[in-house]
Every structure is written in C-alpha cells, then in structure tokens.
C-alpha positions in Angstrom: 32.0 -38.0 -24.8 32.6 -37.5 -28.5 34.0 -34.0 -29.4 31.5 -33.7 -32.3 28.6 -34.5 -30.0 29.8 -31.9 -27.5 30.2 -29.3 -30.3 26.7 -30.0 -31.6 25.2 -29.6 -28.1 27.0 -26.3 -27.5 26.1 -25.1 -31.1 22.4 -25.9 -30.8 22.3 -24.4 -27.3 23.8 -21.1 -28.6 21.3 -21.1 -31.4 18.4 -21.6 -29.0 19.6 -18.9 -26.7 20.0 -16.4 -29.6 16.5 -17.2 -30.9 15.0 -16.5 -27.4 17.0 -13.3 -27.1 15.5 -11.8 -30.3 12.2 -10.2 -29.5 9.4 -10.7 -32.1 8.6 -7.7 -34.3 5.3 -6.5 -33.0 3.5 -4.1 -35.2 2.5 -1.7 -32.4 4.5 1.4 -31.8 2.5 3.4 -29.2 0.4 1.0 -27.1 3.2 -0.6 -25.1 2.0 -4.2 -25.3 2.4 -6.1 -22.0 3.3 -9.7 -21.4 0.6 -11.9 -19.9 2.8 -12.2 -16.8 2.2 -8.4 -16.2 -1.6 -8.9 -16.1 -2.2 -10.0 -12.6 -6.0 -9.7 -12.9 -6.1 -12.5 -15.5 -6.4 -16.0 -14.1 -3.1 -17.9 -14.1 -4.2 -20.6 -16.5 -5.3 -18.0 -19.0 -2.0 -16.1 -18.6 0.0 -19.3 -19.2 -2.0 -20.1 -22.4 -1.5 -16.6 -23.7 2.2 -16.8 -23.0 2.5 -20.1 -24.7 0.8 -18.6 -27.8 3.2 -15.6 -27.7 0.4 -13.2 -27.2 1.2 -9.7 -26.0 -1.7 -7.6 -24.7 -1.7 -4.1 -26.2 -2.5 -1.3 -23.8 -4.6 1.7 -24.8 -3.2 4.9 -23.3 -6.6 6.7 -23.5 -8.2 4.2 -21.1 -7.9 5.8 -17.6 -10.7 4.2 -15.7 -8.9 1.0 -14.7 -5.4 1.4 -13.1 -4.9 -2.3 -13.9 -3.7 -2.8 -17.5 -6.5 -3.0 -20.0 -7.8 -5.0 -23.0 -8.4 -8.1 -20.8 -12.0 -8.4 -19.6 -14.3 -11.0 -18.1 -18.1 -11.4 -18.6 -20.7 -13.6 -20.1 -19.8 -13.8 -23.8 -21.6 -16.9 -24.9 -24.4 -17.5 -22.3 -26.0 -15.7 -19.5 -24.4 -16.4 -16.1 -21.3 -17.9 -17.6 -18.0 -16.2 -16.7 -15.6 -16.1 -19.7 -12.5 -14.1 -20.4 -11.7 -12.1 -23.6 -8.2 -10.7 -24.2 -6.8 -8.6 -27.0 -3.9 -10.6 -28.4 -1.1 -9.0 -30.5 1.3 -11.4 -32.3 3.8 -10.5 -35.0 1.4 -11.9 -37.7 -2.0 -10.9 -36.3 -4.2 -8.9 -34.0 -7.0 -11.0 -32.5 -9.3 -11.4 -29.5 -8.7 -14.7 -27.6 -11.6 -16.2 -25.7 -11.4 -18.5 -22.7 -14.7 -20.1 -21.8 -15.9 -20.6 -18.3 -18.7 -23.0 -19.1 -20.2 -25.3 -21.8 -21.5 -22.6 -24.1 -18.9 -21.3 -26.5 -18.1 -19.9 -29.9 -14.7 -19.9 -31.8 -12.0 -19.1 -29.3 -10.3 -16.6 -31.6 -11.7 -13.6 -33.4 -9.0 -12.4 -35.9 -9.2 -8.6 -36.4 -6.1 -8.1 -38.7 -3.4 -10.2 -40.3 0.1 -8.9 -41.1 2.9 -9.9 -43.5 6.2 -10.4 -41.8 8.1 -7.1 -41.4 5.6 -5.2 -43.5 6.5 -2.1 -41.6 3.4 -0.1 -42.8 0.9 -0.8 -40.0 0.6 1.7 -37.3 -1.1 0.9 -34.0 -4.9 1.0 -34.4 -5.4 2.0 -30.8 -7.8 -0.9 -30.5 -9.8 -1.2 -27.3 -11.8 -4.2 -26.1 -14.7 -3.7 -23.7 -18.1 -5.3 -22.9 -21.3 -4.2 -24.7 -24.6 -4.8 -22.8 -27.9 -5.6 -24.5 -29.2 -2.0 -24.1 -26.1 -0.6 -25.8 -26.3 -3.1 -28.7 -29.9 -2.2 -29.3 -29.0 1.5 -29.3 -26.3 1.0 -31.9 -28.6 -1.2 -34.0 -31.3 1.5 -34.0 -28.7 4.1 -35.2 -26.4 2.1 -37.5 -27.5 -1.5 -37.8 -29.4 -3.9 -40.0 -32.2 -4.4 -37.4 -31.8 -8.2 -37.4 -30.5 -8.9 -33.9 -30.3 -12.3 -32.3 -31.9 -12.8 -28.8 -29.8 -10.6 -26.5 -29.5 -12.3 -23.1 -25.8 -11.7 -22.3 -23.0 -9.2 -23.2 -21.2 -8.8 -26.4 -17.6 -7.7 -27.1 -17.2 -4.2 -28.5 -13.9 -3.8 -30.3 -12.5 -0.7 -32.0 -11.3 2.8 -31.3 -12.3 6.5 -31.5 -13.5 6.3 -35.1 -15.6 3.2 -35.1 -16.4 0.0 -33.3 -17.8 -3.4 -34.1 -19.7 -5.7 -31.7 -19.2 -9.4 -31.7 -22.1 -11.3 -30.1 -22.0 -15.0 -29.3 -25.2 -16.6 -30.6 -25.9 -20.3 -31.0 -22.2 -21.2 -31.1 -21.2 -18.5 -33.7 -20.1 -14.9 -33.6 -22.6 -12.4 -35.0 -20.9 -9.3 -36.2 -23.1 -6.3 -35.3 -23.0 -2.5 -35.8 -21.1 -0.6 -33.1 -20.3 3.0 -32.7 -19.8 4.6 -36.1 
C-alpha cells in the first residue's frame, strides 16, 4: 500500500475521532439534557431518529411527578385516537419540539421555539417544559387570555413554556394553531 494513502487514512481517521470527541455546545446550563438513549419510555425508532438529528432532551428539575425523564410525551396531537409522540429537542442552534406521527393525520413535524447563533453565550436555560393540554384546559385559557377563535377541539394540544407563561400548539387541519396558554 502506498505510504501517502496510509498517511491520508490515518490522518482522516484521527480528524473524525477528534470531531466525535468534541461535544456540541448546548445552550442549556441547568436542565441536564439527556441523550435519547437515556429515555427508555420513548419507542426505539423515535430515539434513533432523535439521535441521528443530534437532539438532546432537556430535563426540567421542577417536574417531580414522573420519575422517568421528562419532556417526551405521547398523545393525540393531530387527530382523536391517533397516538403520536412529542419530544423537546435541544440542539446547539435551536430549541424545538419534534413530532413523530402515529397515523395519517399530521402537521409539521418540527415546532421551532428558539434559534441561536453559534457560541452566542448569552442564552440561559428557559426551563421549558412540554406537556399535554386537553380541550377543557385550552377553553379555560382561551376564556382568560385568548382571542376566542378556537378551532374544533377534539384531541389534545401541546402546552409549552415555564413558570412565567405557556403557549399551546394545537394541530388543526394539518397546521399548528398557536393558542393562548397560561399567562
């Protein structure tokens, strides 16, 4: 084998190993994001897709009800009786909710919550939590804070936010409706 070829193979192998050893700079400081591999309650196919997309799942330390890691939930997000998954996804450049559809009804599979510039260093963890919002809760929020123009509510929505405020995303006719949450 040619010495130059052997050198090139060794050099590129070392570069690839170094790139894999450098962890990405996630913008979260207090929520201890977990790898999808650490989220046993999520179906394997969903975990593999999240891992391929380099999604980390931020954990909210204030959520005590579920001993299993949080911010990964299943429910009917696009249609009644359809079981879908929603996962809070933290990447170096954005915070989003990734959706994995369990049936024919669907909306966009990513809801971008925030975008970041590389190494901006100014964003502190928003303590964002993801949980389901049922129709009764959505109507209650709308009466208190909303615009009173709700779509037909026949399945759950996604409530996203923290202690200060939340927003509800509701899948309606293939699109996400952004509704008032807790203010």
